[in-house]
C-alpha positions as CSV (number, residue, x, y, z in Angstrom):
1,M,98.9,99.9,125.4
2,S,95.5,98.2,125.6
3,S,93.3,95.6,123.9
4,P,89.9,96.4,122.0
5,P,87.0,96.9,124.4
6,H,84.8,94.4,122.7
7,P,85.8,90.7,123.2
8,E,83.7,89.5,120.3
9,L,85.8,91.7,118.1
10,A,89.2,90.9,119.6
11,N,88.7,87.1,119.6
12,S,87.8,87.1,115.9
13,K,91.3,86.4,114.7
14,V,92.4,83.1,116.2
15,P,94.9,80.4,115.0
16,L,91.9,78.2,114.1
17,A,91.0,80.7,111.5
18,G,94.0,79.5,109.4
19,F,94.0,75.7,110.3
20,V,90.3,75.0,109.8
21,P,89.9,76.2,106.3
22,L,93.0,74.4,105.2
23,L,91.8,71.0,106.8
24,V,88.4,71.5,105.0
25,A,90.2,72.0,101.7
26,G,92.1,69.0,102.1
27,V,89.2,66.8,103.0
28,L,87.4,68.1,99.9
29,V,90.4,67.4,97.7
30,A,90.6,63.8,99.2
31,L,86.9,63.3,98.6
32,Y,87.2,64.4,95.1
33,V,90.2,62.0,94.3
34,L,89.1,59.0,96.4
35,L,85.3,59.0,95.4
36,P,85.4,59.4,91.6
37,F,81.8,58.0,91.3
38,L,80.6,61.2,93.0
39,R,82.2,63.6,90.7
40,D,81.0,61.5,87.5
41,E,77.3,62.5,88.3
42,W,78.0,66.1,88.8
43,P,77.1,68.6,86.2
44,D,79.9,70.0,84.2
45,V,79.3,73.5,85.6
46,F,79.7,72.2,89.2
47,H,83.4,71.2,88.8
48,P,85.0,74.6,88.4
49,L,82.8,76.0,91.2
50,Y,83.9,73.2,93.4
51,W,87.6,73.9,92.8
52,M,87.1,77.7,93.1
53,F,85.6,77.1,96.5
54,V,88.7,74.7,97.4
55,G,91.1,77.4,96.2
56,G,89.2,80.1,98.2
57,L,89.8,78.2,101.4
58,V,93.5,77.7,100.6
59,V,94.0,81.4,99.7
60,F,92.2,82.5,102.9
61,S,94.4,80.1,105.0
62,A,97.5,81.5,103.4
63,V,96.5,85.1,104.1
64,V,95.8,84.3,107.8
65,F,99.3,82.8,108.2
66,L,101.3,85.3,106.2
67,W,99.7,88.5,107.3
68,P,101.4,88.8,110.6
69,K,104.8,88.2,109.0
70,L,104.4,90.9,106.6
71,P,106.2,94.2,107.2
72,E,104.3,96.9,109.0
73,R,104.6,99.3,106.1
74,L,103.0,96.9,103.7
75,R,100.2,95.8,106.2
76,R,99.4,99.6,106.4
77,L,99.5,99.9,102.6
78,I,97.3,97.1,101.5
79,P,94.1,98.5,103.2
80,R,94.6,101.9,101.4
81,V,94.5,100.1,98.1
82,N,91.2,98.3,99.0
83,R,89.4,99.7,102.1
84,N,86.8,96.9,102.3
85,R,87.6,93.7,103.8
86,M,85.9,90.5,104.9
87,L,86.8,88.2,107.8
88,I,85.2,84.9,108.8
89,P,85.4,84.8,112.6
90,R,85.4,81.7,114.7
91,E,81.6,81.4,114.8
92,G,81.5,81.7,111.0
93,I,84.1,79.1,110.5
94,G,81.9,76.6,112.7
95,Y,79.0,77.6,110.5
96,L,81.0,76.9,107.3
97,L,82.0,73.4,108.7
98,I,78.4,72.5,109.1
99,M,77.5,73.6,105.6
100,V,80.6,71.4,104.3
101,V,79.4,68.4,106.3
102,L,75.8,68.7,105.0
103,F,77.1,69.2,101.4
104,V,79.4,66.1,101.7
105,G,76.8,64.1,103.2
106,S,74.3,65.0,100.6
107,S,76.7,64.1,97.8
108,L,77.7,60.8,99.5
109,T,74.2,59.5,100.4
110,R,72.3,61.4,97.5
111,E,69.9,62.7,100.1
112,N,68.0,65.8,98.8
113,R,66.8,66.7,102.2
114,L,70.5,67.3,103.3
115,M,71.1,69.4,100.2
116,L,68.0,71.5,101.0
117,V,69.2,72.0,104.5
118,F,72.6,73.0,103.2
119,A,70.8,75.5,100.9
120,A,68.8,77.0,103.9
121,L,72.1,77.4,105.6
122,A,73.9,79.0,102.7
123,G,71.2,81.6,102.0
124,P,71.5,83.4,105.4
125,F,75.3,83.4,105.0
126,V,75.2,85.1,101.7
127,V,72.4,87.5,102.9
128,N,74.3,88.4,106.1
129,G,77.3,89.5,103.9
130,W,75.2,91.5,101.6
131,I,73.2,93.5,104.4
132,T,76.5,94.3,106.1
133,Y,78.1,95.5,102.9
134,T,75.2,97.7,102.1
135,M,75.2,99.3,105.5
136,L,78.9,100.1,105.3
137,Q,78.5,101.7,102.0
138,N,76.1,104.3,103.5
139,V,78.3,105.4,106.5
140,R,80.9,107.9,106.9
141,V,83.0,108.4,110.1
142,T,84.9,111.6,111.2
143,R,87.0,112.1,114.4
144,K,87.9,115.2,116.6
145,T,91.1,114.9,118.5
146,P,92.5,117.6,120.9
147,L,95.6,119.3,119.6
148,R,97.5,119.1,122.8
149,A,97.4,116.8,125.8
150,M,99.8,115.9,128.8
151,V,101.3,112.6,129.9
152,G,99.0,111.0,132.2
153,E,96.0,113.3,131.5
154,L,92.6,111.7,130.6
155,F,91.1,113.2,127.5
156,S,88.3,112.3,125.2
157,V,88.2,111.7,121.4
158,E,85.1,112.2,119.7
159,M,83.8,110.0,116.8
160,D,80.8,110.8,114.6
161,L,79.2,108.2,112.6
162,E,77.0,109.5,109.8
163,N,74.2,107.3,108.1
164,R,73.6,108.7,104.7
165,S,70.9,106.3,103.6
166,P,67.6,107.7,103.3
167,L,65.7,104.5,104.3
168,I,67.8,102.0,106.1
169,S,69.1,102.3,109.7
170,V,72.6,101.2,110.6
171,W,73.0,98.6,113.4
172,M,75.8,97.5,115.6
173,M,78.7,99.4,114.0
174,A,82.1,99.4,115.7
175,A,84.4,102.2,114.8
176,M,88.1,100.9,115.5
177,D,90.6,103.7,116.0
178,E,94.4,103.4,116.0
179,V,96.8,105.6,118.0
180,A,100.5,105.3,117.2
181,V,103.6,106.9,118.5
182,G,107.0,105.6,117.4
183,D,106.8,101.8,117.1
184,Q,104.0,101.6,119.8
185,R,100.3,101.2,118.9
186,A,97.0,101.1,120.6
187,R,93.6,100.4,119.4
188,A,90.3,101.7,120.9
189,S,86.7,101.3,119.5
190,V,83.3,102.8,119.9
191,L,80.2,100.9,119.5
192,F,77.2,102.5,117.7
193,T,74.2,100.3,118.4
194,R,71.7,102.1,116.0
195,V,72.0,105.1,113.7
196,P,68.6,106.2,112.1
197,P,68.5,107.3,108.4
198,R,70.2,110.4,107.6
199,T,71.3,111.3,111.1
200,V,74.8,111.5,112.8
201,Q,75.6,109.7,116.1
202,V,78.3,111.1,118.4
203,G,80.3,108.8,120.5
204,H,83.8,109.1,122.4
205,Y,86.4,107.1,123.9
206,Q,88.9,108.2,126.5
207,L,92.6,108.0,126.4
208,R,95.4,108.4,129.0
209,L,98.6,108.4,127.3
210,G,101.9,107.4,128.9
211,L,104.3,108.5,126.1
212,R,105.5,112.0,125.2
213,G,105.6,113.0,121.6
214,R,103.5,113.4,118.5
215,H,100.7,110.7,118.4
216,Q,99.2,109.9,115.1
217,F,95.5,108.9,115.0
218,G,93.9,106.7,112.0
219,P,93.0,105.3,110.0
220,V,89.6,104.4,111.2
221,E,87.9,101.1,110.5
222,V,84.2,100.5,110.8
223,V,83.3,96.8,111.2
224,S,80.0,94.9,111.8
225,R,78.6,91.5,111.8
226,F,74.9,92.5,111.9
227,P,72.5,90.7,111.7
228,L,73.5,87.1,112.2
229,G,77.3,87.1,112.8
230,P,78.8,84.5,110.6
231,I,80.7,87.2,108.5
232,E,82.6,90.4,109.7
233,R,82.9,93.0,107.1
234,G,84.9,96.1,107.5
235,C,85.5,99.5,105.6
236,Q,88.5,101.6,106.3
237,F,88.4,105.4,106.2
238,R,91.5,107.4,105.8
239,E,90.6,109.7,108.7
240,F,93.8,111.0,110.4
241,G,94.6,113.2,113.3
242,E,97.4,114.3,115.5
243,T,97.9,115.1,119.1
244,L,101.1,116.5,120.8
245,V,101.6,115.1,124.2
246,Y,103.4,117.2,126.7
247,P,105.9,116.0,129.4
248,R,104.1,115.5,132.7
249,I,103.7,118.7,134.8
250,G,103.6,118.5,138.7
251,R,104.1,120.7,141.6
252,L,107.4,121.5,143.1
253,S,107.9,120.6,146.7
254,P,108.2,123.7,149.1
255,R,111.9,122.9,149.9
256,W,112.9,122.6,146.3
257,K,110.8,125.6,145.4
258,R,112.6,127.8,147.6
259,R,115.9,126.4,146.4
260,L,115.3,126.4,142.8
261,L,113.2,129.6,142.3
262,G,114.9,131.7,145.2
263,A,111.7,132.5,147.1
264,S,113.9,133.1,150.2
265,E,116.1,135.7,148.6
266,L,113.9,138.8,148.9
267,V,115.1,142.3,147.7
268,E,113.7,145.5,148.8
269,T,112.8,147.7,146.0
270,P,110.5,150.8,146.0
271,Q,107.0,150.4,144.3
272,P,106.7,152.5,141.4
273,R,104.5,155.8,141.6
274,R,100.8,155.3,140.9
275,G,99.5,159.0,141.2
276,V,100.2,162.2,139.7
277,F,100.8,164.4,142.9
278,D,103.1,163.7,145.8
279,D,100.3,163.4,148.4
280,E,98.7,160.6,146.3
281,F,101.7,158.3,146.7
282,H,100.1,155.2,148.4
283,H,103.7,153.9,149.1
284,L,104.2,156.7,151.6
285,R,102.9,156.2,155.1
286,E,103.4,157.6,158.7
287,Y,106.2,156.5,160.7
288,R,105.8,153.5,163.0
289,P,108.0,152.4,165.9
290,G,110.6,149.9,164.5
291,D,110.8,151.4,161.0
292,N,114.2,151.9,159.4
293,P,115.1,155.7,159.8
294,R,116.8,155.5,156.4
295,A,113.3,155.1,154.8
296,I,112.0,158.6,156.1
297,H,110.9,160.8,153.3
298,W,112.1,164.3,154.8
299,R,110.2,166.6,152.3
300,S,106.8,165.0,153.0
301,S,107.5,164.8,156.7
302,A,108.3,168.7,156.7
303,R,105.2,169.5,154.7
304,R,102.9,167.4,156.9
305,N,104.9,168.0,160.2
306,V,104.9,164.2,160.9
307,L,107.2,161.5,160.1
308,I,106.6,160.0,156.6
309,V,108.3,156.8,155.5
310,R,108.7,155.2,152.1
311,E,106.8,152.0,151.8
312,Y,108.8,149.0,150.2
313,Q,107.8,145.7,149.1
314,Q,109.5,142.4,149.0
315,N,110.2,141.6,145.4
316,R,110.7,138.0,144.2
317,E,110.7,138.9,140.6
318,H,113.7,137.6,138.8
319,N,114.7,136.5,135.3
320,L,115.2,132.8,134.9
321,V,117.5,130.7,132.5
322,V,116.8,127.0,132.5
323,L,119.7,124.9,130.7
324,L,118.2,121.4,129.8
325,D,120.8,118.7,129.3
326,L,119.4,115.7,127.5
327,E,122.9,114.1,126.4
328,T,123.4,110.7,127.8
329,S,127.3,110.4,127.5
330,G,127.2,106.9,125.9
331,R,124.2,105.6,128.0
332,S,120.9,104.6,126.5
333,T,118.8,107.3,125.1
334,D,115.7,105.5,126.4
335,S,116.5,106.3,130.0
336,P,113.4,107.1,132.0
337,H,115.7,109.9,133.6
338,V,115.2,111.8,130.2
339,E,111.4,112.0,130.7
340,Q,111.9,112.9,134.4
341,A,114.3,115.8,133.4
342,L,111.8,117.1,130.9
343,S,109.0,117.0,133.6
344,V,111.1,118.9,136.0
345,A,112.2,121.6,133.4
346,A,108.5,122.1,132.4
347,T,107.4,122.3,136.1
348,V,110.0,124.8,137.0
349,C,109.1,127.0,133.9
350,V,105.3,126.8,135.0
351,E,106.0,127.7,138.6
352,H,108.3,130.7,137.5
353,R,105.5,132.0,135.4
354,R,103.0,131.7,138.2
355,E,105.2,133.7,140.7
356,C,107.2,136.1,138.5
357,R,104.6,137.4,136.0
358,G,106.9,140.2,134.7
359,S,110.2,138.7,134.2
360,A,111.8,136.9,131.3
361,L,112.2,133.1,130.9
362,T,114.9,131.5,128.8
363,V,115.3,127.8,128.0
364,I,118.2,126.4,126.3
365,A,118.1,122.7,125.4
366,A,120.7,120.3,124.3
367,G,119.7,117.0,122.8
368,R,119.6,115.6,119.3
369,E,119.2,119.2,118.2
370,T,119.8,122.5,120.3
371,W,117.5,125.3,120.6
372,R,116.8,128.4,122.5
373,W,113.5,129.8,123.6
374,E,113.1,132.9,125.2
375,A,110.2,135.4,126.0
376,T,108.8,137.7,128.7
377,V,106.6,135.5,130.8
378,S,103.6,138.2,131.0
379,S,103.7,138.7,127.2
380,A,103.9,135.0,125.9
381,G,102.3,131.8,126.8
382,L,104.3,128.5,127.4
383,E,102.7,126.5,124.5
384,S,105.4,127.2,122.1
385,L,107.9,126.0,124.5
386,F,106.0,122.9,125.5
387,D,105.6,122.1,121.7
388,K,109.3,121.9,121.6
389,L,109.7,119.8,124.9
390,A,107.1,117.4,123.6
391,V,109.2,116.4,120.6
392,I,112.9,117.0,121.7
393,E,115.0,113.6,121.7
394,P,118.1,112.9,123.7
395,A,121.3,112.2,121.9
396,Q,124.7,110.8,122.6
397,S,126.5,114.1,121.6
398,N,128.7,116.7,123.2
399,R,126.9,119.8,122.4
400,F,126.0,120.8,125.9
401,A,129.7,121.8,126.7
402,G,129.5,124.5,124.1
403,L,126.2,125.9,125.4
404,W,127.5,125.9,128.9
405,T,130.5,127.9,128.0
406,E,128.5,130.5,126.2
407,T,125.9,130.8,128.9
408,V,128.6,131.0,131.7
409,S,130.5,133.8,129.9
410,H,127.3,136.1,129.9
411,L,126.0,135.7,133.4
412,A,123.9,138.5,134.6
413,P,123.5,139.3,138.3
414,S,119.7,139.8,138.1
415,T,119.1,136.3,136.6
416,R,119.0,132.9,138.2
417,Y,120.4,129.9,136.3
418,I,119.2,126.4,136.6
419,V,120.7,123.3,135.0
420,V,118.4,120.3,134.7
421,S,120.4,117.4,133.7
422,T,120.5,113.5,133.8
423,R,124.2,113.8,134.5
424,T,126.4,115.2,137.3
425,P,128.8,118.2,136.5
426,A,131.8,115.9,136.4
427,E,130.1,113.8,133.8
428,A,128.9,116.7,131.7
429,L,131.6,119.3,131.9
430,P,135.4,119.2,131.4
431,N,135.6,121.7,134.4
432,P,133.0,120.8,136.9
433,L,133.5,124.0,139.0
434,L,130.1,125.9,139.1
435,P,130.0,129.6,139.3
436,G,127.9,131.3,142.1
437,G,124.3,131.8,141.7
438,L,124.0,128.7,139.3
439,Q,122.2,125.6,140.6
440,W,122.7,122.2,139.0
441,V,119.9,119.5,139.5
442,K,120.8,115.9,138.5
443,V,117.5,114.2,138.0
444,D,117.4,110.6,139.1
445,D,114.7,108.4,140.7
446,A,115.4,109.6,144.2
447,S,115.6,113.3,143.4
448,F,112.6,113.1,141.0
449,A,110.4,111.7,143.8
450,E,111.6,114.4,146.2
451,L,111.3,117.3,143.6
452,L,107.9,116.9,142.2
453,H,104.4,115.9,143.7
454,F,101.5,115.0,141.2
455,P,97.8,115.3,141.9
456,D,97.2,111.7,140.6
457,E,100.0,109.9,142.3
458,G,98.2,106.6,141.9
459,V,98.2,106.8,138.1
460,R,101.5,105.4,136.8
461,A,101.1,102.9,134.1
462,P,99.8,104.2,130.9
463,E,96.4,102.8,129.8
464,T,93.7,103.4,127.3
465,T,90.2,103.2,128.5
466,V,87.0,103.3,126.4
467,S,83.8,105.0,127.6
468,S,80.3,104.2,127.0
469,V,78.9,105.9,124.0
470,P,76.3,108.5,124.6
471,V,73.4,108.4,122.0
472,T,73.4,111.9,120.8
473,F,72.0,112.7,117.4
474,R,72.4,115.6,115.2
């Protein structure tokens, strides 16, 4: 979904990282075989060290070449066994090449000054790795993720880096986090420039996820090249999290709002009494020219010697049943119309809750699994419904026909029925005749663009952005 935000970390794994060590190992083996007079003058202890160095280069090249070909499950298991890792970036490989050239030149020419320069370069290389390793042993990282989000919504993930060392500050640490849903993965990172001893620095990055479902966070890897950069060391923390991403919720267009929710069908019902005595009924008022004579309340009119009429209000309250059809009838289950149908169903439920506070809402879904959710809107929130909509999957089954038959056989006159489907009635039902009072909405690209409006119409493609890190200490 996006690349890491720091180019120096993103470019560390390049094809040269596998070819160059293998080439250097070949040159060293050729020099050892073709120049026997050099190895004859070496001390006995130097020969095994020489071959250990050559073998290390070969093993490193093999790991670089074979690592991308390993199964994903095995690649995720290996860091759990050993959470510490070391990587030589492109700059470090150049540094090693200079050291090898100096060493070979010193051996060929027997020049002690070249060997002295080689030792001067080898010292910082070793010290850099030791400093980075020491800092990583003193840090701990934690993450705070929101429990729920929505497709296209921008939200923040907080990461805390704690330095447990009483004396040494931590410098230039990048916390690399991984977000996964299904087979798709994204990586984001937060750079901590300096964390003083025994303090916690708080940073965050921002995500805008374009896929519905259960997103898994973790593990978190902390990497650093401080202070010189020839070696990159990392430490992995088994810090996991989870965020449930809801379907995208918009606003119904006015025409479809009247059509789907029945806003134009107004029923006159008397308002319930709010007082104790008859003269406190606020829904009784004096007669006005044009009022319906049938609404005259004769008892109150006789008592007050003036015409009194009953006050009526227009009632838009009605129960709603939404049938969600996610069966694809042999088509691909990855159709974008499935996500559009989920957005329409979720938006219809939100609009119904906003306008009919005291009515009942029922959602019946048919996909890979069937379920029924119902509650009185005023007494229950929609979080449990959206949790189900976030993880439901389409299927190529024929369960919707049975749900349809059961629902049609129990139609209630005070309830509105809306079917949200990716198919037409002829494709979904053996008998495509629809009873009165039931509306069928086939969701495709044209109807979806006409049905819903979103406040962020310009944001379409999923993306992952990383914010600047606030230097907040605790």
